[in-house]
One Martini backbone bead per residue (centre of mass of N, CA, C, O) as a GRO file, in nm:
protein
   79
    1UNK     BB    1   6.971  10.923   8.549
    2UNK     BB    2   7.150  11.028   8.827
    3UNK     BB    3   7.116  11.020   9.178
    4UNK     BB    4   7.200  11.216   9.438
    5UNK     BB    5   7.263  11.215   9.746
    6UNK     BB    6   7.268  11.355  10.016
    7UNK     BB    7   7.456  11.464  10.245
    8UNK     BB    8   7.534  11.181  10.449
    9UNK     BB    9   7.405  10.989  10.214
   10UNK     BB   10   7.482  10.647  10.097
   11UNK     BB   11   7.249  10.412  10.128
   12UNK     BB   12   7.303  10.355  10.426
   13UNK     BB   13   7.312  10.274  10.723
   14UNK     BB   14   7.378  10.428  11.004
   15UNK     BB   15   7.586  10.226  11.121
   16UNK     BB   16   7.773  10.222  10.864
   17UNK     BB   17   7.842  10.550  10.872
   18UNK     BB   18   7.954  10.545  11.134
   19UNK     BB   19   8.282  10.613  11.162
   20UNK     BB   20   8.317  10.609  10.829
   21UNK     BB   21   8.597  10.609  10.599
   22UNK     BB   22   8.665  10.504  10.287
   23UNK     BB   23   8.976  10.609  10.270
   24UNK     BB   24   9.082  10.430  10.501
   25UNK     BB   25   9.075  10.164  10.337
   26UNK     BB   26   9.269  10.250  10.121
   27UNK     BB   27   9.515  10.317  10.310
   28UNK     BB   28   9.531  10.038  10.446
   29UNK     BB   29   9.594   9.884  10.194
   30UNK     BB   30   9.844  10.034  10.100
   31UNK     BB   31  10.007  10.006  10.366
   32UNK     BB   32  10.007   9.683  10.363
   33UNK     BB   33  10.179   9.666  10.103
   34UNK     BB   34  10.421   9.821  10.194
   35UNK     BB   35  10.498   9.646  10.436
   36UNK     BB   36  10.528   9.381  10.275
   37UNK     BB   37  10.766   9.495  10.091
   38UNK     BB   38  10.965   9.565  10.343
   39UNK     BB   39  10.998   9.252  10.439
   40UNK     BB   40  11.140   9.190  10.191
   41UNK     BB   41  11.418   9.089  10.075
   42UNK     BB   42  11.689   9.190   9.908
   43UNK     BB   43  11.786   9.119   9.581
   44UNK     BB   44  12.105   9.005   9.500
   45UNK     BB   45  12.293   8.949   9.255
   46UNK     BB   46  12.513   8.775   9.114
   47UNK     BB   47  12.811   8.798   8.997
   48UNK     BB   48  12.961   8.801   8.736
   49UNK     BB   49  13.251   8.715   8.587
   50UNK     BB   50  13.329   8.995   8.508
   51UNK     BB   51  13.289   9.127   8.782
   52UNK     BB   52  13.466   8.960   8.947
   53UNK     BB   53  13.727   9.024   8.786
   54UNK     BB   54  13.730   9.327   8.847
   55UNK     BB   55  13.747   9.302   9.151
   56UNK     BB   56  14.021   9.152   9.157
   57UNK     BB   57  14.171   9.363   9.003
   58UNK     BB   58  14.124   9.599   9.197
   59UNK     BB   59  14.267   9.462   9.441
   60UNK     BB   60  14.566   9.498   9.310
   61UNK     BB   61  14.502   9.797   9.326
   62UNK     BB   62  14.623  10.131   9.404
   63UNK     BB   63  14.547  10.445   9.524
   64UNK     BB   64  14.768  10.733   9.576
   65UNK     BB   65  14.585  11.020   9.565
   66UNK     BB   66  14.667  11.126   9.238
   67UNK     BB   67  14.523  10.927   9.015
   68UNK     BB   68  14.703  10.689   9.061
   69UNK     BB   69  14.772  10.363   8.969
   70UNK     BB   70  14.911  10.095   9.166
   71UNK     BB   71  15.075   9.813   9.211
   72UNK     BB   72  15.100   9.629   9.497
   73UNK     BB   73  15.250   9.390   9.341
   74UNK     BB   74  15.563   9.333   9.225
   75UNK     BB   75  15.713   9.176   8.968
   76UNK     BB   76  16.012   9.030   8.920
   77UNK     BB   77  16.225   9.031   8.633
   78UNK     BB   78  16.429   8.851   8.434
   79UNK     BB   79  16.699   8.990   8.207
   0.00000   0.00000   0.00000
């Protein structure tokens, strides 16, 4: 059977219990991890060949704000 010490007594010396909240250590550790994570630069993967091709193709087209996409430069064909 486990005995529970009376409130305010944790089996530590008075100097160790004075102004010490164990929850503060937990929050401090968690906050430290969060600040380290926010310092790391965000890693953005390089675009794949397919994505790069889609971007280049999208650059050649222009939305005329009617929902229709038209080619920006039209090549004239000889008939």
